[in-house]
C-alpha positions as MATLAB code, in Angstrom:
seq = 'MAEFKVGAPKARAILEAIAKDDEAEPVRPLHAVPEPTTETEAEPDDTVPDPNEVTLGESRQDETNAQVTDVADPGTRAKARPVKLWPVLLLAMPAFVAVWSGWVGLGRLTGFGPIQLLPGIWDDLTINSAITLPIGVEAYSAFALRVWLSGSPHTDRARRFAKWSALGSLALGMVGQVAYHLMSAASVTHAPWPVTTLVSCLPVVVLGSGAALAHLVRDTELEVRN';
ca = [
     -98.354  -19.698  -28.957;
    -100.583  -18.178  -26.304;
     -98.804  -14.812  -26.340;
     -99.043  -14.098  -30.083;
    -102.010  -16.324  -30.961;
    -100.077  -18.292  -33.572;
     -99.813  -21.939  -34.459;
     -96.925  -24.319  -33.833;
     -95.042  -23.690  -37.146;
     -94.967  -19.928  -36.685;
     -94.056  -20.332  -33.020;
     -91.091  -22.509  -33.967;
     -89.989  -19.890  -36.536;
     -90.180  -17.193  -33.846;
     -88.104  -19.233  -31.422;
     -85.492  -19.918  -34.110;
     -85.267  -16.186  -34.934;
     -84.778  -15.317  -31.258;
     -82.164  -18.039  -30.877;
     -80.163  -16.666  -33.817;
     -80.111  -13.155  -32.295;
     -79.124  -14.375  -28.841;
     -77.384  -17.748  -29.012;
     -76.395  -17.537  -25.372;
     -80.047  -17.610  -24.290;
     -81.320  -21.203  -24.158;
     -84.451  -21.884  -26.177;
     -87.151  -23.471  -24.094;
     -89.024  -26.414  -25.601;
     -92.237  -25.491  -27.364;
     -95.378  -26.150  -25.307;
     -98.887  -24.844  -25.206;
     -99.786  -22.578  -22.306;
    -103.508  -22.529  -21.525;
    -104.945  -19.155  -20.677;
    -106.639  -18.842  -17.272;
    -110.406  -18.854  -17.611;
    -111.167  -17.133  -14.296;
    -109.402  -14.743  -12.020;
    -109.111  -17.404   -9.296;
    -107.011  -19.679  -11.526;
    -104.366  -17.006  -12.132;
    -101.661  -17.005   -9.516;
    -101.347  -13.672   -7.703;
     -98.095  -11.815   -8.139;
     -97.210  -10.079   -4.898;
     -93.635   -9.225   -5.880;
     -92.717   -5.716   -6.965;
     -91.014   -5.778  -10.381;
     -87.585   -4.259  -10.775;
     -87.684   -1.156  -13.085;
     -84.576   -2.401  -14.936;
     -86.199   -5.767  -15.591;
     -89.344   -4.045  -16.840;
     -87.354   -1.928  -19.287;
     -85.434   -4.955  -20.542;
     -88.642   -6.919  -20.895;
     -90.324   -4.152  -22.893;
     -87.307   -3.880  -25.208;
     -87.273   -7.649  -25.676;
     -91.016   -7.627  -26.306;
     -90.722   -4.923  -29.006;
     -87.917   -6.873  -30.722;
     -89.929  -10.075  -30.611;
     -93.032   -8.354  -32.011;
     -90.980   -7.037  -34.944;
     -89.656  -10.545  -35.637;
     -93.184  -11.964  -35.443;
     -94.346   -9.438  -38.030;
     -91.506  -10.383  -40.399;
     -92.054  -14.140  -39.978;
     -95.846  -14.147  -40.017;
     -96.331  -11.775  -42.930;
     -93.225  -11.080  -45.058;
     -95.356   -9.286  -47.642;
     -95.958   -6.369  -45.275;
     -92.427   -5.040  -45.744;
     -92.252   -1.808  -47.714;
     -90.914   -2.204  -51.236;
     -88.610    0.455  -52.653;
     -90.027    2.128  -55.728;
     -87.724    2.351  -58.757;
     -86.587    5.812  -59.808;
     -88.311    7.087  -62.938;
     -85.971    7.729  -65.851;
     -88.193    9.946  -68.000;
     -87.002   13.184  -66.286;
     -83.445   12.260  -67.288;
     -84.570   11.844  -70.898;
     -86.198   15.275  -70.855;
     -82.976   16.785  -69.535;
     -80.844   14.877  -72.042;
     -82.734   15.901  -75.183;
     -81.904   19.649  -75.184;
     -78.408   18.953  -73.846;
     -77.808   16.486  -76.682;
     -78.837   19.035  -79.316;
     -76.620   21.765  -77.850;
     -73.602   19.523  -77.261;
     -73.876   17.903  -80.682;
     -74.072   21.222  -82.534;
     -71.186   22.671  -80.516;
     -68.823   19.764  -81.127;
     -69.708   19.479  -84.819;
     -69.222   23.238  -85.279;
     -65.890   23.136  -83.470;
     -64.816   20.216  -85.626;
     -65.544   22.157  -88.788;
     -63.490   25.105  -87.539;
     -60.532   22.817  -86.825;
     -60.459   20.948  -90.127;
     -62.894   18.080  -89.546;
     -65.308   17.517  -92.408;
     -66.544   15.075  -95.069;
     -64.080   12.309  -95.927;
     -64.150    9.222  -98.130;
     -64.470    6.296  -95.776;
     -63.342    3.644  -98.309;
     -61.316    5.393 -101.031;
     -60.699    3.217 -104.077;
     -63.274    0.686 -102.886;
     -66.429    2.755 -102.438;
     -65.699    6.324 -103.426;
     -69.275    7.481 -102.936;
     -69.281    6.451  -99.253;
     -68.500    9.623  -97.328;
     -68.849   10.588  -93.684;
     -68.422   13.849  -91.794;
     -65.572   13.259  -89.359;
     -66.854   16.070  -87.109;
     -69.389   13.664  -85.575;
     -66.557   11.697  -83.995;
     -66.054   14.448  -81.407;
     -69.492   14.421  -79.706;
     -69.838   10.649  -79.970;
     -66.409    9.906  -78.531;
     -66.106   12.493  -75.761;
     -69.666   12.402  -74.436;
     -70.020    8.620  -74.699;
     -66.842    8.136  -72.702;
     -68.062   10.593  -70.052;
     -71.227    8.545  -69.570;
     -69.250    5.288  -69.463;
     -66.801    6.591  -66.857;
     -69.605    8.020  -64.709;
     -71.321    4.642  -64.783;
     -68.207    2.829  -63.541;
     -67.541    5.471  -60.884;
     -71.047    5.856  -59.409;
     -72.608    2.438  -59.932;
     -72.959   -0.045  -57.117;
     -71.221   -2.784  -59.092;
     -68.070   -4.240  -57.514;
     -64.967   -2.539  -58.894;
     -61.448   -2.141  -57.619;
     -60.348    1.134  -56.054;
     -57.964    1.618  -58.952;
     -60.786    1.335  -61.495;
     -63.044    3.704  -59.544;
     -60.283    6.300  -59.164;
     -59.472    6.204  -62.856;
     -63.168    6.390  -63.778;
     -63.741    9.302  -61.384;
     -60.925   11.551  -62.576;
     -61.301   10.683  -66.241;
     -65.051   11.359  -66.079;
     -64.509   14.741  -64.432;
     -61.754   15.521  -66.922;
     -63.876   14.612  -69.932;
     -66.779   16.708  -68.655;
     -64.473   19.675  -68.091;
     -62.966   19.178  -71.535;
     -66.449   19.106  -73.043;
     -67.318   22.399  -71.378;
     -64.093   23.983  -72.620;
     -64.879   22.811  -76.162;
     -68.369   24.292  -76.045;
     -67.056   27.608  -74.757;
     -64.357   27.737  -77.427;
     -66.819   27.099  -80.234;
     -69.373   29.676  -79.094;
     -66.701   32.337  -78.562;
     -65.261   31.795  -82.037;
     -68.729   31.628  -83.573;
     -69.737   34.909  -81.935;
     -66.538   36.512  -83.232;
     -67.218   35.199  -86.770;
     -64.028   33.159  -86.806;
     -63.844   30.813  -89.805;
     -60.685   28.918  -88.806;
     -59.700   28.051  -85.250;
     -56.250   29.066  -83.946;
     -53.568   26.413  -84.116;
     -53.555   25.619  -80.333;
     -57.285   24.851  -80.482;
     -56.838   22.800  -83.654;
     -53.987   20.835  -82.069;
     -56.005   20.032  -78.941;
     -59.160   19.057  -80.827;
     -57.277   16.833  -83.276;
     -55.857   14.840  -80.346;
     -59.254   14.180  -78.728;
     -60.135   10.980  -80.671;
     -56.827    9.377  -79.675;
     -57.192   10.442  -76.031;
     -60.744    9.086  -75.866;
     -59.670    5.772  -77.404;
     -56.830    5.342  -74.932;
     -58.934    6.272  -71.898;
     -61.790    4.010  -72.943;
     -59.478    1.054  -73.531;
     -57.730    1.562  -70.181;
     -61.004    1.773  -68.262;
     -62.382   -1.283  -70.042;
     -59.287   -3.285  -69.047;
     -59.642   -2.191  -65.409;
     -63.298   -3.218  -65.356;
     -62.391   -6.538  -66.976;
     -59.765   -7.206  -64.310;
     -62.398   -6.611  -61.627;
     -64.741   -9.146  -63.214;
     -61.945  -11.746  -63.344;
     -61.146  -11.189  -59.648;
     -64.790  -11.626  -58.690;
     -65.055  -14.879  -60.644;
     -61.907  -16.285  -59.067;
];
């Protein structure tokens, strides 16, 4: 109490914090130590201090001062500022336009196009199946990156699958963009059969990968609950 000019409650909290860090060191009972009013009341110290003891005392003093700061004023700790997301949105807007146009254009070259969604029930309801490519591939890439890089608890198996499938989907997306722009620059109206075969399999591959990753994440949640 005399050393740090604090009251009894804070002094008890300091002693408890020191006792937790060093349980082997006995905690002395709390008592008030009056400060000497004159030089004559202070006992002279004729002994020469050991340099090792001085170093240990200074280290102990610095540790105690840090604990006093945390106990006396917890609000002084620095708070981490959240990362702003608006730069990511600025980066995503032009990328979304380019990726969307590339996938839709590639889909048209490989046979994707307007279809009747409910034939015989609602013949006027049509949808362009080419939009399934950018939605499926790019959405799965974002989902897999989230599972791989997030701090949420996941099994090693789930993280490995998310990592390699995310990298694979990103590489596949780049290959699709390159293929479309090369064929568009060459004025190709119909993609070659290998490209058509690969692109037509993408919706099924994305569905299977997404379902597998979702099951792995679900298994992690069940393990955490149990």
